[in-house]
Phi, psi and omega in degrees: 000126183271175190301322180293318177299317179303319177291318176293327175296315183303312181299316181296323181283324178297313180299310178301315181299318176300318182297308177303321181292316176294325172300308180299327178290320174300320182304324185288346181258354179269112189238319190246164177307322180295329179291323181287326185273312188222024175053039179055020180054046185232017183272123173294165192298307184296314173301318181289320176306315178299317178296318174301311180295331176295318183275336184287319187279086185272198175299325176301326181278319188287314181249324187295318184293316177303318184295317178291325173298317175302323188278315190246348177083213185300327185301321187290351182292343175299334178293309177289320176306305179300313179302323185274316187287343175301330181289334175298313175296325174302309177303315187278323191249337190238321197301299184295309182299326177292323173297319184292338179303332183081011183281168178247338174215168178301314177300327174302313176300315179307314183291326179294319183288319192238001171064029182238120177290326175299317180294319181298323175299318177295317176295328175294325179293321183290321176300320181295318181296314178299313182296317180296316182296327183278335186283321186305316180288342175289318175295322176297323183288324176296320177298314185294318183299311179295326178291320178292308192279325184237355177078017181276161178299150184296332184286339178302310179299312184295314183289322177302309180293316184299322178295318178297313182295314181299316178296323179295312179296318182297324183288321194216000183049218186295325177307316182295305189285346180299311180294322178299315191282329176301310177302315192287340177293312180294327178289321177292325177293319175296321185287338178258334185284310185299306180298324180297314181293321174301315181294326172304309180299319179295321183294309186281343174281344185250015173084175185293153173241145179293082192296319182301319180296316180295317190289343180251022179296158186304133180082355182262126189262009184309306191256013180263135181300132180074007180262356179278205185297122178089007170067228185287354179231065189292328184291317178299311185301318182298311183293322177295319177298318181296319179296314180299314182285320175303309185272332187292328175303326180287353178239013176281114186301319185290331177282319178298323183292338179289330179285345172287341179281344176289151183295326184204177180295324175300319176296322182292321176294322183288329178298311186296322179299316182293323182297326178299314177298312180296315180295313178304311179306315182296319186290349174296323191275321171302324181296316177296316183294330176299316180294312178298327177293323178300321183278322191254340179229054177303337184294341175296330178282314187290331177265006173085012183248049186296336176295334185280358184303311180299324181288330187272342187300306181309305183291340181277339186249321183253123185269163167080198180300316175307315177298318183286328179288320178297321180295320178295320178297316178296316180298321174295320176292329178290315179297322177298320176302314179294318183296316183284316179288326181292325181297311176305316177296321183289322176297316176303306182302317181289322174307305184296312179295322183286326183268339182254338176246336181238171186300339178095016178277170180295322179295324178292319175303319182289317178293322177295319175302317179298310181289318184283353167271319185295319185292312175296326176302314177293323180293329178301330180273351185253320189271162183299149180256113171265181169305138187305308183294330175293320180293313182294329175298323180288324181293326174298318179295322176295322182293315180296332182270356185229286184287329176297311179295323177302317184282315183298306184287322180295328183275329193243351184237115184289343184273001180293141175242167181295322180297321181291319174297327177298308183302317185288323182289325176293310184297305181300317182294312182297316183296304181288320178301315181299314178303315178301307182303313181295326184289316184286341178263007173136336180071195182233164181291140179286350176285337186279133180054038177074009183089355188283328180295320176293328181295311184295315179291326177281331183225076190274358192290325177301334177264313188287323181293308174303325177292322177300312175300311185300316180295319179297316183293305184297313179298323179289335179292330187251012181233166184297131180257162172299155174303146181295331176295314183296317183294321183292319179302312184296310185297327179291322174302317182290325194246341182279144178299140185301333180296347178282345175068040183265004176197156177229155178285147175270167172283153174299142178093345186269148182276150178305141181282000000 
């Protein structure tokens, strides 16, 4: 093993050891079912914001955003913009009312709002679908990282990350991973900021670069007609991407469940506001690294490994020990990205399965975590690997087409019915879900139907989101509604400040009143 590989291995082991250490500390505090599901609703706004940012900034953010900017140029800036701006909608429309509902999961909220056990079961299936689609690229990204850095088979990285995540979640649930995710946000920020700043100093210290010549290098699609984001229909793809990322954040189960850990709605709003600042700060640096990857490691584009650009940059630009240390830091940040996001997704999956399909005891949560971590891990080794941000973008499309309409209309529209919500979940889930399945299994040719079918399947949100909202509204108009007294009681609970004392949190496993 050479010195560069030794430093990389040491960095990976330190990141993994720190993760396990924080997890063990959290396990000591996890005693009740509420600890496992929502950390007993005792997490403060700043701590929770760091934890949310840690789990939200996934492999797609750490590696994928830079890769897409290197590959597609300015069009791909909508990924970091959308990933950040989605929290503005979450802050304005969802965070505080969702926390005031007293629910433990999104399906729990669905039953609280509309009083339908069938709707709760359907929402649980949607959560499982979204989390599974989101988990797969995390494991694939871990495999890619260890293959690029150490030459190991892809399955080694996937299995290693999967094992650590499953062990962490089974051991302490939400209480355990809160400490892990908060730590990992700052690790990821450090691991992406320092290399970006060092490369910026190197770039400006070595005089101007012929940018036009670099951007039109062989195999690079920035300035080629039809070669940008979305192929032959880039405008449609960009607008669809904006819809998916702006609205999808409001429907991501692993993000939403963290707002249940705040003490009250005011803390939930403060958390969302802080997250906007933390996430926005982070995304400055992958954007910069994407430009540098375009200039210094164009081979990552021509060989189809655009996500590897961030991993290859330090050693390609900075020689000797400094470059090796930067490479080790980037490797540690990449592993932290996979671990933190996978942990949050697995807690959401296990929470929904244990409370909606099982009795909701601690041992049920642990069994659900074990199974729901193993299945996506196996699938990650079997399905096609797309660009990381593209795969995560598809998960955002499913979330924007299902849980986002349910939450927005459920919180703000009195006329929503259980039948209407069911219709919207089915229409949005089938439309976006089918597009996701086709995309991850190989997609369709851009030559078919003028490329429109490939564009819609690759970026379905512009079609699936309006259909989901429309289905919910129309079906609600023609189906039986709850009594006005019951709806008023629920809306007071959702929108009145907690100091009025109009609602109290339930214990896990009890049905909504």
